[in-house]
C-alpha positions as CSV (number, residue, x, y, z in Angstrom):
1,M,10.1,98.2,159.0
2,E,8.5,99.6,155.6
3,L,6.8,102.6,158.2
4,F,10.5,103.2,160.1
5,K,11.9,103.5,156.2
6,N,9.5,106.0,155.4
7,A,9.3,107.6,158.2
8,F,13.2,108.7,159.0
9,N,14.1,108.6,155.5
10,I,18.3,110.5,155.6
11,A,16.6,114.2,154.9
12,I,14.5,113.7,158.3
13,V,17.7,112.0,159.8
14,F,19.6,114.9,158.7
15,A,16.6,117.6,160.7
16,I,16.8,115.8,163.3
17,G,21.4,115.9,163.5
18,G,20.9,119.3,162.8
19,S,18.4,120.1,165.9
20,L,20.2,118.1,168.2
21,L,23.3,120.6,166.9
22,G,21.6,123.5,167.3
23,S,20.1,123.0,170.2
24,L,22.4,121.9,172.3
25,I,24.7,124.3,171.6
26,A,22.1,127.3,172.1
27,T,20.6,124.9,175.5
28,D,21.5,126.6,178.7
29,S,21.8,123.6,180.8
30,K,23.5,124.9,183.9
31,R,20.7,127.7,184.1
32,Y,17.2,125.2,183.2
33,G,19.1,122.1,184.4
34,I,19.1,118.3,182.5
35,A,15.2,117.9,182.7
36,L,14.4,121.7,181.2
37,S,17.7,121.4,178.6
38,G,16.2,118.4,177.2
39,L,12.6,119.5,176.9
40,M,13.9,122.0,174.5
41,V,16.1,120.0,172.7
42,L,12.9,117.5,172.3
43,A,11.0,120.7,171.0
44,G,13.2,122.0,169.1
45,I,13.3,118.8,166.7
46,I,10.4,118.3,166.8
47,L,10.4,122.3,165.0
48,S,12.2,121.2,162.8
49,V,11.7,118.4,161.0
50,S,7.8,119.8,161.2
51,V,9.2,122.6,159.2
52,A,11.6,121.3,157.4
53,D,9.1,118.5,155.6
54,Y,6.5,121.2,155.3
55,F,8.6,123.5,153.1
56,F,10.4,121.9,152.1
57,S,11.6,119.1,149.4
58,P,13.2,115.8,150.8
59,T,15.5,115.1,147.6
60,H,17.9,118.1,149.5
61,P,19.0,116.1,152.2
62,W,21.4,119.3,153.3
63,L,19.0,121.5,153.6
64,Y,16.8,119.7,155.9
65,G,20.0,119.8,158.2
66,G,20.7,123.9,158.1
67,V,17.6,124.2,158.5
68,G,17.5,121.7,161.9
69,V,20.4,124.3,163.0
70,F,18.7,126.9,162.7
71,C,15.2,125.9,164.5
72,G,16.8,124.1,166.8
73,I,18.9,127.6,167.7
74,V,16.0,129.5,167.9
75,S,13.3,126.8,169.9
76,P,15.1,127.7,173.5
77,A,14.4,130.9,172.5
78,L,10.8,130.8,171.4
79,L,9.9,129.0,174.3
80,D,11.6,131.6,176.9
81,A,9.6,134.4,175.1
82,L,6.4,133.1,175.1
83,K,7.5,132.4,179.3
84,G,8.1,135.8,179.5
85,M,5.6,137.5,177.9
86,A,2.8,134.9,179.1
87,P,3.5,133.5,182.2
88,K,0.3,133.0,183.3
89,A,-1.1,131.8,180.2
90,I,2.0,128.9,179.9
91,Q,1.0,128.4,183.6
92,R,-2.2,127.4,182.4
93,L,-1.4,125.4,179.1
94,I,0.8,123.1,181.7
95,N,-2.3,122.7,183.7
96,A,-4.9,122.2,181.4
97,L,-2.2,119.8,179.8
98,C,-1.6,118.1,183.0
99,N,-5.0,118.1,184.3
100,R,-5.6,116.6,180.1
101,A,-3.4,113.4,181.2
102,E,-4.5,112.3,184.8
103,K,-8.0,112.1,182.9
104,I,-6.3,109.9,180.3
105,I,-4.5,108.3,183.1
106,Q,-7.4,107.5,185.4
107,D,-9.8,106.5,182.5
108,K,-6.8,103.5,181.6
109,K,-6.7,102.1,185.0
110,D,-10.8,101.9,184.9
111,N,-10.7,99.3,182.2
């Protein structure tokens, strides 16, 4: 329980909430579908928590919330830009991640 309290302090919760708000505003679920929109929201949450925790002190939770909203709005556009600029590189990255995941799953099944 102590780990949960340390990992999710009030500032981190504000960053997650801000990111959810920003991502839900910026993500077009009709265009991307529910699954891809959910992944974009998750990417926004990870981006916002890491940026806020790295650059700001947790004594200002409202600042974390603002950073969360900004990162949540920016993350879908950033993912679109990456896909648009280098579709073949993104496809290779996805294939490499999938191949690695398959190897990990097969290794666990063998044990």
